[in-house]
C-alpha positions as CSV (number, residue, x, y, z in Angstrom):
1,M,106.9,70.9,109.7
2,L,103.3,71.3,110.8
3,F,103.8,75.0,111.5
4,F,105.2,75.4,108.0
5,N,102.2,73.7,106.4
6,L,99.8,75.9,108.4
7,F,101.7,79.0,107.4
8,I,101.6,78.0,103.6
9,N,97.9,77.2,103.8
10,G,97.2,80.4,105.6
11,Q,98.8,82.3,102.7
12,V,96.6,80.7,100.1
13,T,93.4,82.2,101.5
14,K,92.7,85.5,99.9
15,F,90.7,88.2,101.6
16,T,90.6,90.8,98.9
17,Y,87.9,91.6,96.3
18,T,87.3,93.7,93.2
19,Q,83.9,95.0,92.3
20,F,82.6,96.5,89.1
21,D,79.2,98.3,88.7
22,I,77.4,99.6,85.7
23,A,74.1,101.5,86.2
24,V,71.5,103.6,84.5
25,S,70.1,106.6,86.5
26,I,66.4,107.6,86.1
27,T,64.4,110.8,86.6
28,G,60.8,111.8,86.5
29,N,59.6,112.5,83.0
30,P,59.0,116.3,82.7
31,D,57.0,115.7,79.4
32,R,54.7,113.0,80.7
33,D,51.6,115.2,80.9
34,N,52.4,117.4,78.0
35,S,49.0,117.6,76.3
36,N,49.8,120.7,74.3
37,Y,51.6,118.6,71.7
38,P,49.6,115.4,71.2
39,E,51.8,114.5,68.1
40,S,54.9,114.7,70.2
41,T,57.4,111.8,70.1
42,S,58.1,112.1,73.8
43,S,57.4,109.2,76.1
44,N,54.5,108.9,78.4
45,A,56.6,106.9,80.9
46,F,56.6,108.1,84.4
47,F,60.4,107.6,84.7
48,V,63.0,108.0,81.9
49,P,66.7,107.3,81.8
50,N,68.9,110.3,82.8
51,G,72.5,109.0,82.8
52,L,75.0,106.2,82.9
53,G,77.5,105.3,85.6
54,S,80.3,102.9,86.1
55,K,82.4,102.3,89.2
56,I,85.2,100.0,90.2
57,G,86.6,99.2,93.6
58,Y,89.2,97.1,95.5
59,G,89.1,96.1,99.1
60,V,89.1,93.5,101.8
61,H,86.4,91.1,102.8
62,Y,85.5,88.7,105.6
63,R,83.9,85.5,104.2
64,K,82.2,87.4,101.4
65,W,79.9,88.7,104.1
66,L,81.6,92.0,105.1
67,T,83.4,94.3,102.7
68,F,85.5,97.4,103.0
69,G,87.2,99.1,100.1
70,I,88.1,102.2,98.1
71,H,86.0,102.8,95.0
72,S,85.9,105.3,92.1
73,G,84.3,105.7,88.7
74,L,82.4,108.0,86.4
75,D,78.8,109.3,86.5
76,W,77.3,111.0,83.5
77,K,74.0,113.0,84.1
78,W,72.3,113.9,80.8
79,D,69.9,116.6,82.0
80,S,72.5,118.4,84.2
81,K,75.2,118.0,81.5
82,L,77.5,116.7,84.2
83,V,80.3,114.2,84.2
84,A,81.5,113.5,87.8
85,V,84.1,111.3,89.4
86,P,83.4,110.0,92.9
87,V,86.3,108.7,95.1
88,Y,84.9,107.1,98.2
89,L,85.2,104.4,100.9
90,N,82.7,101.7,100.6
91,F,81.3,99.5,103.4
92,G,79.2,96.5,102.6
93,L,77.1,93.7,104.2
94,S,76.1,90.7,102.1
95,P,74.5,88.0,104.3
96,K,73.2,84.8,102.7
97,V,69.5,84.5,102.6
98,G,69.4,81.2,100.7
99,P,71.8,78.5,99.5
100,E,73.0,80.6,96.5
101,T,71.4,84.0,97.3
102,R,72.8,87.1,99.0
103,I,71.2,90.4,99.9
104,M,73.7,93.3,99.6
105,L,73.7,96.6,101.4
106,Q,76.5,99.0,100.7
107,A,77.1,102.6,102.0
108,G,79.7,104.9,100.5
109,Y,81.2,108.2,101.6
110,G,83.9,110.3,100.1
111,K,84.5,113.2,97.7
112,G,82.9,113.9,94.3
113,F,84.6,116.0,91.5
114,A,82.9,117.5,88.5
115,L,84.9,117.2,85.3
116,G,85.2,120.3,83.1
117,R,83.6,122.6,85.7
118,G,86.7,124.2,87.3
119,N,87.1,123.5,91.0
120,L,83.5,122.1,91.5
121,N,83.6,119.4,94.2
122,G,81.9,118.3,97.3
123,E,80.9,115.3,99.5
124,Y,79.7,112.1,97.8
125,K,77.3,109.8,99.5
126,K,75.6,106.6,98.3
127,L,73.4,103.8,99.5
128,K,73.0,100.6,97.5
129,L,70.6,97.6,98.0
130,G,70.8,94.5,95.8
131,I,70.1,90.8,95.5
132,G,71.9,88.1,93.7
133,S,74.7,85.5,94.1
134,D,78.3,85.8,95.3
135,D,79.5,87.3,92.0
136,F,76.5,88.8,90.3
137,I,74.0,91.2,91.9
138,L,71.1,93.4,90.6
139,F,70.8,96.6,92.6
140,A,69.1,99.9,93.2
141,E,71.2,102.9,94.4
142,I,70.6,106.4,95.7
143,S,73.6,108.8,95.4
144,D,74.2,112.5,96.1
145,Y,77.0,114.9,95.1
146,A,76.8,117.8,97.6
147,F,77.9,120.6,95.3
148,R,75.8,123.3,93.6
149,L,75.2,123.2,89.9
150,H,72.9,125.6,88.1
151,D,70.0,126.3,90.6
152,E,70.3,122.9,92.3
153,K,71.6,122.6,95.9
154,S,73.0,119.2,95.2
155,I,73.0,116.6,92.4
156,G,71.3,113.3,93.3
157,S,70.3,110.3,91.4
158,I,68.4,107.0,91.6
159,S,70.1,104.2,89.6
160,F,69.5,100.6,88.7
161,G,72.3,98.3,87.6
162,V,74.5,95.2,87.9
163,T,77.4,94.5,90.2
164,L,80.1,92.0,89.3
165,T,82.3,91.0,92.2
166,D,85.5,88.8,92.2
167,F,86.6,87.4,95.5
168,F,89.7,85.9,93.9
169,S,90.6,82.4,95.2
170,Y,88.8,82.6,98.5
171,K,89.2,79.2,100.2
172,S,86.9,78.5,103.1
173,Q,84.9,75.5,104.2
174,E,82.0,77.7,105.4
175,D,80.4,80.9,104.1
């Protein structure tokens, strides 16, 4: 009977997660120092928004500290007129640095596909650093699609956003 109780309790503990990200990419403002048109409505900000992105992933975790999953999503780059789909493996570390605070570091590697551009695809790489709680994290991310578009060797971006993570019914006495 003891073995049966241990087996049932072992089945209750979940070790999977889902993750959802939404982010805004930024770029340097090419019109920042445009003094030829003083009446221009362009912004004098050093950085301006350059796109939107959203990703979702599913994987396994160990005590919310170590994650490994498969992720995908959409990235829309306004200046490049590009919509791309990354499909990648994601590895993450999220150690606690306070009672309710975690620092997240994630690295992703896979394949990126441009939509509506024929057979345009290449490697996809990303690195994300964030801070927050178990289920809500503010982050900064650097990503790169290694395919040629226009005169650019690759399409890269710097993004800021929010990650929502659901660790389901993870039951543990220690984190």
